[in-house]
Rosetta silent file (secondary structure, phi, psi, omega in degrees, C-alpha in Angstrom):
SEQUENCE: MKKYIQILTIAIVLFQLSGCQKEEEVVSKQTKTELVTAKPWVINQADFMAIQIFKKGAMSNLLDASKISLSFKKDGSITATDLNGNAIAGKWSFNADETKITLPAGLPFSEVVIDNLTITNFDVSVPSFTYAVLGTNLTGKLIVKMEPKL
SCORE:     score description
SCORE:     0.000 S_00000001
   1 L     0.000  -40.291 -178.415  -22.572   -5.841   46.125 S_00000001
   2 H   -68.947  -35.999  177.451  -21.238   -2.495   44.720 S_00000001
   3 H   -58.937  -43.628 -175.714  -17.631   -3.541   45.216 S_00000001
   4 H   -61.868  -47.579  179.638  -18.362   -6.803   43.250 S_00000001
   5 H   -66.560  -34.942  173.570  -19.779   -4.929   40.383 S_00000001
   6 H   -64.247  -44.971 -176.001  -16.714   -2.493   40.384 S_00000001
   7 H   -70.937  -38.570  178.422  -14.275   -5.392   40.393 S_00000001
   8 H   -63.646  -47.578  179.893  -16.137   -7.215   37.671 S_00000001
   9 H   -53.297  -55.115  170.235  -16.095   -3.956   35.529 S_00000001
  10 H   -45.945  -48.274  179.980  -12.398   -3.611   36.082 S_00000001
  11 H   -67.915  -45.368  171.456  -11.726   -7.114   35.154 S_00000001
  12 H   -52.876  -51.133  178.824  -13.677   -6.817   31.917 S_00000001
  13 H   -57.302  -54.153  174.827  -11.909   -3.716   30.955 S_00000001
  14 H   -56.338  -36.144  176.022   -8.455   -5.229   31.617 S_00000001
  15 H   -67.414  -37.468  179.954   -9.454   -8.440   29.659 S_00000001
  16 H   -67.596  -52.933  178.944  -10.484   -6.273   26.765 S_00000001
  17 H   -56.660  -53.002  176.716   -7.286   -4.340   26.787 S_00000001
  18 H   -51.499  -35.829  173.334   -5.096   -7.310   26.986 S_00000001
  19 H   -61.768  -45.298 -177.593   -6.949   -8.815   23.938 S_00000001
  20 H   -66.889  -34.705  172.263   -6.269   -5.776   21.822 S_00000001
  21 H   -62.200  -43.529 -177.596   -2.517   -5.889   22.824 S_00000001
  22 H   -63.064  -44.738 -175.121   -2.166   -9.521   21.718 S_00000001
  23 H   -58.290  -47.852 -173.526   -3.918   -8.659   18.312 S_00000001
  24 H   -61.772  -34.706 -176.366   -1.463   -5.776   17.704 S_00000001
  25 H   -71.853  -35.391  175.050    1.522   -8.000   18.478 S_00000001
  26 H   -57.487  -48.051 -179.639    0.373  -10.633   16.025 S_00000001
  27 H   -61.571  -40.020 -178.919   -0.008   -7.966   13.349 S_00000001
  28 H   -70.863  -19.814  177.088    3.524   -6.535   14.021 S_00000001
  29 L   -83.971    0.200  175.890    5.064   -9.945   13.655 S_00000001
  30 L   -70.246  145.369  171.106    3.908  -10.236   10.072 S_00000001
  31 L   -73.990  160.159  174.548    6.833  -10.101    7.543 S_00000001
  32 H   -64.297  -31.147  177.485    6.859   -7.590    4.713 S_00000001
  33 H   -63.399  -52.596  176.780    6.399  -10.471    2.301 S_00000001
  34 H   -54.302  -43.492 -178.531    3.340  -11.594    4.199 S_00000001
  35 H   -65.314  -47.664 -177.196    1.951   -8.039    4.299 S_00000001
  36 H   -70.217  -29.295 -173.902    2.463   -7.273    0.607 S_00000001
  37 L  -103.237   10.360 -175.979    1.131  -10.537   -0.607 S_00000001
  38 L   -70.467  -42.087 -175.702   -1.928  -10.749    1.744 S_00000001
  39 L  -146.574  161.457  171.493   -4.374   -8.917   -0.806 S_00000001
  40 L   -69.567  155.937  177.140   -4.289   -7.192   -4.016 S_00000001
  41 E  -110.434  139.003  179.735   -3.534   -3.453   -3.855 S_00000001
  42 E  -125.118  152.180 -178.762   -5.322   -0.504   -5.406 S_00000001
  43 E   -89.436  135.829  176.536   -4.169    3.069   -5.536 S_00000001
  44 E   -97.491  -36.118  178.372   -6.030    5.488   -3.176 S_00000001
  45 E  -159.537  149.633  178.070   -3.954    8.627   -3.992 S_00000001
  46 E  -136.569  123.556  174.238   -1.044    9.591   -6.094 S_00000001
  47 E  -113.828  136.908  178.095    0.961   12.890   -5.623 S_00000001
  48 E  -125.759  120.415  176.141    3.529   14.136   -8.024 S_00000001
  49 L    53.076   48.622  179.466    5.809   16.842   -6.868 S_00000001
  50 L    62.463   20.817  177.630    3.345   17.658   -3.875 S_00000001
  51 E  -111.492  126.001  179.436    0.466   17.961   -6.464 S_00000001
  52 E   -74.410  122.172 -179.796   -2.428   15.477   -6.052 S_00000001
  53 E  -107.690  -24.872  175.545   -2.857   13.912   -9.477 S_00000001
  54 E  -147.704  143.192  169.725   -5.311   11.116   -8.365 S_00000001
  55 E  -147.395  119.876 -176.728   -7.532   10.576   -5.492 S_00000001
  56 L   -52.431  124.812  175.632   -9.920    7.659   -5.456 S_00000001
  57 L    89.003    0.392  177.418  -13.517    8.687   -5.898 S_00000001
  58 L   -69.774  143.884 -179.530  -12.536   12.252   -6.815 S_00000001
  59 L   -82.596  -25.850  179.544  -14.439   13.898   -9.622 S_00000001
  60 L  -127.781   94.894  175.194  -11.593   15.653  -11.300 S_00000001
  61 L  -109.303  145.859  179.383   -8.189   13.875  -11.350 S_00000001
  62 L   -67.367  -26.099  178.966   -5.286   14.779  -13.500 S_00000001
  63 L  -132.431  136.701  170.768   -4.628   11.074  -14.016 S_00000001
  64 L   -96.651  102.778  177.179   -7.083    8.140  -13.906 S_00000001
  65 L  -103.958   23.948 -169.721   -5.337    5.577  -11.936 S_00000001
  66 L   -77.555  -17.380  174.099   -8.577    3.789  -10.859 S_00000001
  67 L   -87.790  -11.704  179.661   -7.797    0.687  -13.012 S_00000001
  68 L   -70.304  131.517  175.147   -4.348    0.040  -11.535 S_00000001
  69 E  -145.954  154.932 -176.237   -3.996   -2.927   -9.225 S_00000001
  70 E  -137.020  127.312  174.886   -1.053   -4.954   -8.018 S_00000001
  71 E  -126.510  111.745  179.838   -1.311   -8.576   -6.732 S_00000001
  72 E   -95.275  144.184 -176.615    2.005   -9.894   -5.288 S_00000001
  73 L  -123.379  147.096 -177.634    2.425  -13.576   -4.742 S_00000001
  74 L   -61.334  -18.060  176.945    4.864  -15.233   -2.337 S_00000001
  75 L   -83.587    4.001  174.842    6.583  -17.032   -5.127 S_00000001
  76 L    96.826    1.821  177.268    7.865  -13.779   -6.559 S_00000001
  77 E   -92.873  160.536 -178.702    5.261  -13.463   -9.317 S_00000001
  78 E  -144.572  133.599  172.980    3.022  -10.464   -9.775 S_00000001
  79 E  -115.636  126.357 -172.706   -0.049   -9.750  -11.739 S_00000001
  80 E  -131.437  158.117  178.403   -0.762   -6.084  -12.278 S_00000001
  81 E  -123.427  127.412 -177.385   -3.420   -4.008  -14.263 S_00000001
  82 L   -85.902 -169.787 -173.233   -2.026   -0.817  -15.882 S_00000001
  83 L   -64.549  -28.940  175.669   -3.810    2.544  -16.454 S_00000001
  84 L   -97.307   12.136 -179.276   -5.723    1.096  -19.384 S_00000001
  85 L    79.295   14.076  171.854   -6.737   -1.990  -17.641 S_00000001
  86 L   -80.545  148.207 -170.145   -4.385   -4.232  -19.406 S_00000001
  87 E   -93.103  136.651  178.185   -2.928   -7.230  -17.443 S_00000001
  88 E  -123.910  136.227  175.549    0.918   -7.347  -16.868 S_00000001
  89 E  -127.008  143.366 -178.468    2.507  -10.361  -15.483 S_00000001
  90 E  -177.203 -152.441 -177.125    6.108  -10.759  -14.203 S_00000001
  91 E  -118.763  149.019  172.803    8.356  -11.013  -11.319 S_00000001
  92 L  -132.241  158.048 -178.117    8.851   -8.794   -8.312 S_00000001
  93 E  -157.257  149.634  166.806   11.469   -8.769   -5.566 S_00000001
  94 E   -85.465  159.250  175.683   12.724   -6.885   -2.581 S_00000001
  95 L   -77.780 -171.608 -169.974   16.101   -5.450   -2.277 S_00000001
  96 L   -68.435  -38.354 -178.305   18.466   -6.958    0.497 S_00000001
  97 L   -99.330   10.458  175.476   17.057   -4.764    3.427 S_00000001
  98 L    61.985   34.869  177.878   13.418   -4.866    2.164 S_00000001
  99 L  -107.315  -11.712  176.075   13.033   -1.216    1.723 S_00000001
 100 E  -130.735  158.870  174.274   12.523   -1.242   -2.145 S_00000001
 101 E  -123.407  126.170  171.862   10.562   -3.439   -4.655 S_00000001
 102 E   -90.040  134.271 -175.991   11.688   -4.092   -8.095 S_00000001
 103 L  -114.829  161.224  177.258    8.712   -4.418  -10.483 S_00000001
 104 L   -75.790  167.628 -177.767    8.379   -5.920  -13.964 S_00000001
 105 L   -67.616  152.575 -178.338    8.628   -4.073  -17.243 S_00000001
 106 L   108.055  -24.013  179.903    5.275   -2.531  -18.509 S_00000001
 107 L   -87.696  161.274  176.877    4.534   -0.632  -15.349 S_00000001
 108 L   -62.051  -20.949 -178.393    5.329    3.162  -15.152 S_00000001
 109 L  -140.788  151.489 -176.123    8.260    2.548  -12.835 S_00000001
 110 L  -104.114   -3.797 -179.132   10.575   -0.353  -12.351 S_00000001
 111 E  -153.901  141.143 -179.592   11.442    0.281   -8.667 S_00000001
 112 E  -130.567  148.603  178.047    9.505    1.734   -5.644 S_00000001
 113 E   -98.881  133.401  165.557   10.777    2.838   -2.185 S_00000001
 114 E   -71.201  111.648  172.547    8.582    1.477    0.603 S_00000001
 115 E   -87.721  -42.421 -179.883    7.430    4.280    2.757 S_00000001
 116 E  -156.965  130.860  179.975    4.884    2.565    4.859 S_00000001
 117 E  -139.934  105.316 -179.965    3.539   -1.052    4.835 S_00000001
 118 L  -128.174 -179.666  173.950    0.798   -2.266    7.123 S_00000001
 119 L   -61.540  -26.510 -177.205   -2.306   -4.550    6.663 S_00000001
 120 L  -115.903   -3.990 -178.197   -4.297   -1.518    5.392 S_00000001
 121 L  -132.160  133.023  174.297   -1.584    0.812    3.860 S_00000001
 122 E  -140.785   92.914 -175.654    0.952    0.183    1.328 S_00000001
 123 E  -104.570  135.172 -173.395    2.616    3.649    0.502 S_00000001
 124 E  -131.836  165.134  173.986    5.529    3.859   -1.928 S_00000001
 125 E  -144.223  148.760  170.534    7.515    6.600   -3.653 S_00000001
 126 E  -119.039  107.335 -175.384    9.561    6.823   -6.812 S_00000001
 127 E   -57.833  -34.822 -177.706   12.182    9.624   -6.115 S_00000001
 128 E  -129.553   85.736 -179.226   12.875   10.467   -9.709 S_00000001
 129 E  -107.749  135.395 -177.845    9.626    9.919  -11.818 S_00000001
 130 E  -107.787  130.764  178.089    9.204   11.563  -15.215 S_00000001
 131 E  -130.008  142.888 -175.249    5.502   12.631  -15.994 S_00000001
 132 E  -101.095  125.503  177.176    4.407   14.316  -19.253 S_00000001
 133 E  -129.502  123.177 -178.100    2.298   17.425  -18.606 S_00000001
 134 L    41.158   52.888  179.479    1.119   19.364  -21.723 S_00000001
 135 L    70.524    5.545 -178.025    3.784   17.925  -23.883 S_00000001
 136 E  -117.144  133.061  179.077    6.550   18.756  -21.378 S_00000001
 137 E   -89.335  126.256  174.070    8.351   16.017  -19.372 S_00000001
 138 E  -117.236  140.855 -175.991    8.744   16.933  -15.681 S_00000001
 139 E  -120.868  127.679 -179.793   10.850   14.860  -13.361 S_00000001
 140 E  -168.010 -175.352 -179.185   10.118   14.698   -9.543 S_00000001
 141 E   -76.429  134.041  175.466    9.046   12.683   -6.657 S_00000001
 142 E  -117.023  127.624  177.324    5.903   10.533   -7.060 S_00000001
 143 E  -109.154  130.280 -179.874    4.107    9.321   -3.935 S_00000001
 144 E  -128.308  128.974  177.655    1.471    6.612   -4.286 S_00000001
 145 E  -110.118  122.524  179.543   -0.759    5.455   -1.315 S_00000001
 146 E  -115.809  166.043  177.747   -2.330    2.160   -1.867 S_00000001
 147 E  -142.991  168.109  179.202   -5.010    0.124    0.093 S_00000001
 148 E   -71.617  143.162 -179.696   -6.256   -3.486   -0.204 S_00000001
 149 L   -76.487  132.058  179.886   -8.604   -4.056   -3.063 S_00000001
 150 L   -78.945    0.000    0.000  -12.293   -4.787   -1.887 S_00000001
């Protein structure tokens, strides 16, 4: 009887592990277009020149990016909300090897480099971003980490 229980326990564990593996395979087969268009994206964190300028839920941010959202559509259209909550519509596109996305005018940057794109994370960077600080324009790398909008 003890052996029967051990065999049953091992079978259940193996079944559960094989189920997880199949789920990961399905996720990894999604195209970048499917991932980016699955849900609207909101900013979780933004760092400029290695300085955190926005963190979702933080009490003191140098920049309020809480209103920004991006909603990519498979037909190449995009609806975005800017820093002030204004709606912006336009077209978006990947470059040839799908490592960059071109965005419409009206957003703070026209092109982003994709650093990480999964079901739960959409991390991009702008290598040469100009940010005004106390009347002075600074140019450096902007890193934006996004998550699906709830």
